[in-house]
N, C-alpha and C positions, 0 to 999 in steps of 0.2 A: 573418459569414450565419449564421442561426440556421435549425433543421431545417427550420423550413414556406419558408424562402425556396430553400433546398438541396432538399429535395422538390420545390417548384414548378419551379427550373431543369432540377432531371435530368426531370420529368412533362412537363414543357412546359404544367401545368396552370395558371389564373389561381385565385391566392387572397388578397383581400382584406386578408386580415391579414399578408402579407408585404412587407416595410417594400416592394422595389420594383415592387412587382406595378400591371401598367397598368388592372386594374381598379378600384383607387382613383379617380383618373383621372376615367374615368367616373363614379366613385358621383359622386365629386366636382361633378363637372359638372349632373349628373341631378336633386342635391338641394341645391344651391345654392340658396340664399331666391329668385332671379330665376329660378334655372331650373325650380326645382317651378312656380311661378307660369305661367312663361310654357306649362311643357307643361298645364300644367288649361289653360289660358285657350284654345289649338289642340284641346282636346279634341274639343272641337264643332264643329273646323270649320275652312276656311279665314279666315284675318285678312288686313287690312292691318296696316301698321306702328302710323298712327295707331288705329286700334280696339283694338291691342296693350294700347299706351300707356295710352291710359283705362280699361281691362277689368284692368290691373296697376297697383292705385293704389300709388302713389309713386314707382314704377321711373323713373330720368331717363330721356333720351333717349340719351344715351350707354352706360349699363349695359343696354337692353335692345338695340342694338344690338350690342353685346360680347356678352349671350347669346344671341342670335339666332346671332351668325356662330360660336360655339362650337357650340351644337347643331346646326347646318347641317355643320360641319365634322366633326361626331360621327355623322353619319348620322341623326340625329334629327329633324330641320327642313329640308322643301324652303321654298325660295327661289324665286319667281316671277316674273320682272320683263316685264312688258308696253313694249313701244318704241310707248308715246304722250305726248303732250306735254295734261293735268301727267304725270311718269311714275308707273306703277299697278307696286306691288311685293306680292307676295299671301304670305303665308306657310301652311304645311300641316304637318301628322305625316304622315312616312314612317311603312312601319309599323313598322318598329324601334322609331320615335320615338312610335308610337301605343303600342307595348308597353310601354314608359315610364311614359308620360301617365298608362296604367290603372293602375299600380304606384304612381306619385304618388300619384295622387287618391286614392287610398284612402288612403293616408295622410294627407295633408291632410284628406280630411272626416272620420277619427278624430280628427285634433287637433279639430277646429270639436266633435267630438259633447264631449271632454275636458277643451273649455277650464275648465270650474265646477271641477272636478276637482283643476286641476293648481291653478286661483287659492288654492281653499282647503290645498293642501299647502303655498303656497307661504307665506300666511298663518300656519299652524302652524309653517313651519321659521322664518319669522324671527321670530316669537315665541318661539322655546324657544330661540333665539340672542341675541336681546336678555333674553330671564332667565337666560342662564348670562353672559353676559360683563357683564350687571348683576351678579351674583352674586363676581365677580372683582374687581371692584373695588374 
């Protein structure tokens, strides 16, 4: 156990850098590929499963169901089932989920705004790497 882990164990303070800190799992759920997108899709309000699936492009039905279940278990998403035929289920953010969604939404918007800069950095990196590997050959 390193110093951070010992300190967290003694103080009971979460430390995301500590190996066994439960906050790592929370962070993983919130920042997973589908977790971010589901939280962002729910930021504007309640949605049905099919609406979420259309909004979150590329997610399979299975992955969406798993992601929603994980976020519900963690207290970020509320699932409301209505006893009608055909069955109707709606998903919305809890207050905790709204907090998380606001955080990841900012990160998602930042990523969108920096796409061109990242593409340029990748091109420069790939060009330099190819030149280096060409010189080594």
